[in-house]
C-alpha positions in Angstrom: 0.0 0.0 0.0 1.4 3.4 -1.1 -0.1 5.5 1.7 -2.0 5.1 4.9 -5.8 5.7 4.5 -8.5 7.1 6.7 -12.0 6.1 5.9 -14.7 8.3 7.4 -18.4 7.2 7.2 -20.8 10.1 6.8 -24.6 10.1 6.4 -27.8 11.0 8.0 -29.1 9.4 11.3 -30.1 5.8 10.9 -28.4 5.3 7.5 -26.0 2.6 8.9 -22.7 4.4 9.5 -22.1 2.5 12.7 -23.0 -0.8 11.0 -20.6 0.0 8.2 -17.9 0.8 10.7 -18.6 -2.4 12.6 -18.2 -4.4 9.4 -14.8 -3.0 8.8 -13.8 -3.5 12.5 -14.6 -7.1 11.9 -12.1 -7.1 9.1 -9.4 -5.7 11.4 -9.8 -2.0 10.6 -9.6 0.0 13.9 -12.0 2.9 14.3 -12.4 6.1 16.2 -16.0 6.9 17.2 -16.3 10.6 17.6 -19.2 10.0 20.0 -16.8 8.3 22.5 -15.5 11.8 23.3 -19.0 12.8 24.3 -19.4 9.7 26.4 -16.2 10.4 28.2 -17.2 14.1 28.7 -20.5 13.1 30.3 -18.7 10.7 32.7 -16.1 13.3 33.6 -18.9 15.6 34.6 -20.3 12.9 36.8 -23.6 12.8 34.8 -25.7 9.9 33.6 -25.4 9.0 29.9 -28.6 10.5 28.5 -29.4 12.3 25.3 -29.8 15.6 27.2 -26.5 15.2 29.0 -24.8 14.2 25.7 -26.2 17.4 24.1 -24.8 19.5 26.9 -21.3 18.0 26.4 -21.4 18.3 22.6 -22.4 22.0 22.9 -19.7 22.6 25.5 -17.0 21.1 23.2 -18.2 23.2 20.3 -18.4 26.3 22.4 -14.8 25.7 23.5 -13.2 24.5 20.2 -15.7 25.5 17.5 -17.4 23.3 15.0 -14.3 21.3 14.3 -14.2 20.2 18.0 -14.3 16.5 17.4 -11.7 16.6 14.7 -9.4 18.5 17.0 -10.0 16.1 19.9 -9.3 13.1 17.6 -6.2 14.4 15.8 -3.6 12.8 18.2 -5.5 9.5 18.4 -5.7 9.4 14.6 -1.9 10.0 14.3 -1.1 7.3 16.8 -3.4 4.8 15.1 -1.9 5.6 11.6 1.6 4.7 13.0 0.4 1.1 13.6 -2.2 0.6 10.9 -2.4 1.1 7.1 -6.2 1.8 7.3 -8.2 3.3 10.1 -11.7 4.5 10.2 -13.9 7.3 11.7 -17.5 6.8 12.7 -19.2 10.1 13.4 -17.6 12.8 11.3 -20.4 15.3 11.0 -19.5 18.9 10.3 -18.0 20.6 7.3 -15.5 22.1 9.7 -14.4 18.7 11.0 -13.9 17.5 7.5 -11.8 20.6 6.5 -9.7 20.4 9.7 -8.9 16.7 9.1 -8.4 17.0 5.4 -5.7 19.7 6.1 -4.0 17.4 8.6 -4.5 14.1 6.7 -4.7 14.4 2.9 -5.4 10.6 2.8 -9.0 11.1 4.3 -11.6 9.4 2.2 -15.3 10.1 2.8 -17.9 7.3 2.3 -21.5 8.3 2.4 -23.9 5.6 3.8 -27.3 6.2 2.2 -30.8 4.9 3.1 -34.1 6.4 2.2 -35.7 8.5 4.9 -38.5 6.1 5.7 -36.0 3.3 6.2 -33.8 5.4 8.4 -36.8 6.7 10.5 -38.0 3.1 11.1 -34.5 2.1 12.2 -34.2 5.0 14.5 -37.5 4.3 16.2 -36.5 0.6 16.7 -33.0 0.9 17.9 -32.3 0.0 21.5 -29.9 2.8 22.3 -31.2 6.4 22.0 -34.3 5.6 20.0 -36.0 8.5 18.2 -39.7 8.8 18.6 -41.7 8.5 15.3 -42.4 11.9 13.9 -39.2 13.4 15.4 -36.7 11.9 12.9 -37.3 14.5 10.2 -36.9 17.3 12.8 -33.6 15.7 13.8 -32.4 15.6 10.2 -33.2 19.2 9.8 -31.5 20.2 13.1 -28.3 18.3 12.1 -28.2 19.9 8.7 -28.8 23.4 10.1 -26.8 23.2 13.3 -24.0 20.8 12.6 -23.2 21.8 9.0 -23.6 18.1 8.2 -24.6 18.4 4.5 -21.1 19.3 3.1 -19.3 16.1 3.9 -22.2 14.0 2.7 -22.4 16.0 -0.6 -18.7 15.7 -1.4 -18.2 12.1 -0.3 -15.7 10.2 -2.4 -17.9 7.1 -2.4 -21.4 6.1 -1.6 -22.8 2.8 -0.3 -26.5 2.1 -0.2 -28.0 0.4 2.8 -31.6 -0.3 2.0 -32.1 -4.0 2.6 -29.7 -6.9 3.2 -26.6 -5.9 5.0 -24.5 -8.2 2.8 -25.2 -5.9 -0.1 -23.8 -2.9 1.8 -20.8 -5.1 2.8 -20.1 -6.0 -0.8 -20.1 -2.3 -1.8 -17.7 -1.6 1.1 -15.4 -4.4 -0.1 -15.3 -2.9 -3.6 -14.3 0.5 -2.2 -11.6 -1.2 -0.1 -10.2 -2.8 -3.3 -10.1 0.6 -5.0 -8.4 2.5 -2.3 -5.8 -0.1 -1.4 
């Protein structure tokens, strides 16, 4: 392999970003989950891990470091992981500012959009065991993430797209094809 690679999954809530990341982890690709910084922040504040407390911590990070907060917090960890691995992944890159920050530091950053139709995503979100989203609230969440997190940019300029509509094996096959291209 000529250069080390960072694969970052982007997409709307419920599209299957974490499922895609989990698949690559099963193939030995280590991942950074940006949300783990939120989890750690909630614990450091001595709070219970709830959606409201997570929001407080996310807003605190972004107030302190700007919209690139999670990229800034992950930079050292990414550098360390690249010393030991040819490919690493990111689950949870959201904002345009995170993308710009990381792309300036790591030119080998590749964005993979995970796509699912809204009705499929909304059903998944309402059925998930961790942080389910009530029916009727999913579209509001989509709009809030686009408006408040500048989420649309990384999705729009993704280098690759995988579709996650039905059987997971179909998404996995698409991911495998991308891996062949980038290696």
